[in-house]
C-alpha positions in Angstrom: -82.3 -127.8 -31.5 -85.4 -129.3 -30.2 -85.0 -133.0 -29.8 -87.8 -135.4 -29.3 -88.3 -138.3 -26.8 -87.8 -140.8 -29.7 -84.4 -139.1 -30.6 -83.2 -139.7 -27.1 -84.8 -143.0 -26.5 -82.9 -144.5 -29.5 -79.6 -143.3 -28.3 -77.2 -145.9 -26.8 -77.1 -144.9 -23.3 -75.1 -147.1 -20.9 -77.0 -148.9 -18.4 -76.0 -150.5 -15.2 -77.7 -153.4 -13.7 -77.0 -154.4 -10.1 -78.5 -157.6 -8.4 -79.6 -157.1 -4.8 -79.6 -159.9 -2.0 -83.4 -160.6 -2.4 -83.2 -161.5 -6.0 -84.2 -158.3 -7.5 -82.1 -155.6 -9.5 -81.3 -151.9 -9.4 -81.2 -150.3 -12.7 -79.5 -147.0 -13.6 -78.4 -144.9 -16.5 -75.1 -143.1 -15.2 -75.3 -140.5 -18.0 -78.8 -139.6 -16.9 -78.4 -138.4 -13.5 -81.1 -139.6 -11.1 -82.5 -142.3 -13.7 -82.8 -145.3 -11.5 -85.4 -148.1 -11.1 -85.7 -151.4 -9.7 -87.2 -154.7 -11.1 -88.0 -157.9 -9.1 -87.0 -160.4 -11.8 -84.8 -160.6 -14.8 -87.8 -160.7 -17.0 -88.9 -157.1 -15.7 -85.4 -155.5 -16.2 -85.8 -154.2 -19.8 -89.3 -153.1 -19.5 -88.7 -151.3 -16.2 -85.4 -149.6 -17.5 -87.2 -148.4 -20.7 -90.1 -147.0 -18.7 -87.7 -145.2 -16.3 -85.5 -143.7 -19.0 -88.6 -142.5 -20.8 -90.3 -140.9 -17.8 -86.9 -139.4 -16.9 -86.6 -137.9 -20.5 -90.0 -136.6 -20.5 -89.5 -134.7 -17.2 -86.2 -133.4 -18.3 -87.6 -132.1 -21.6 -90.8 -130.5 -19.8 -88.4 -128.9 -17.1 -85.9 -127.8 -19.6 -83.1 -129.7 -18.2 -80.0 -130.2 -20.4 -80.0 -133.8 -21.6 -76.5 -135.1 -22.3 -76.1 -137.5 -25.3 -74.1 -140.7 -24.2 -70.2 -140.7 -24.6 -68.9 -142.3 -27.6 -67.4 -145.7 -26.7 -65.1 -147.1 -29.6 -62.5 -149.6 -28.5 -60.3 -148.4 -31.3 -59.9 -145.2 -29.4 -58.1 -146.7 -26.5 -54.6 -148.3 -26.6 -55.0 -150.6 -23.4 -52.0 -148.6 -21.9 -51.8 -145.8 -19.5 -48.9 -144.5 -17.2 -49.3 -144.1 -13.5 -47.0 -142.4 -11.1 -47.3 -144.2 -7.6 -45.4 -143.8 -4.1 -42.1 -146.0 -4.2 -43.8 -148.0 -1.1 -46.8 -148.9 -3.0 -44.6 -150.1 -5.9 -42.7 -152.1 -3.7 -45.7 -153.7 -2.1 -47.3 -154.4 -5.5 -44.0 -155.9 -6.8 -43.7 -158.1 -3.7 -47.3 -159.3 -3.9 -47.0 -160.1 -7.6 -43.9 -162.1 -7.1 -45.7 -164.0 -4.2 -48.4 -164.9 -6.6 -45.9 -166.0 -9.4 -47.3 -163.4 -11.8 -46.0 -160.2 -13.4 -46.7 -156.9 -11.6 -48.7 -155.9 -14.7 -51.0 -159.1 -14.5 -51.2 -158.4 -10.6 -52.5 -154.8 -11.2 -55.1 -156.0 -13.8 -56.3 -158.6 -11.2 -56.6 -155.9 -8.5 -58.3 -153.4 -10.9 -60.8 -156.0 -12.2 -61.7 -156.7 -8.5 -62.8 -153.3 -8.2 
């Protein structure tokens, strides 16, 4: 099925905006490999991102590159729970650090995950 630029431009692709040390931004679409641009101010982020996305899509269509559609992200599809097997030594370290902080191990792990 032949899809148009307008079709892909209207899909909800995830965008990542990363500030740099000089006050600018790096902008990328993780689901469109190599679709990346920059902006020197927050006012230019949306325009530069849109331009980069359109240019990437035009090139992909012209070159016959498969364009993935964005992954569906419905919060209702996620329970907020997952099980993880870890070495006993890591379990012990997490438990001791959580106790030292005065919080549960679950809270401590959420804290660590949120810090990246």
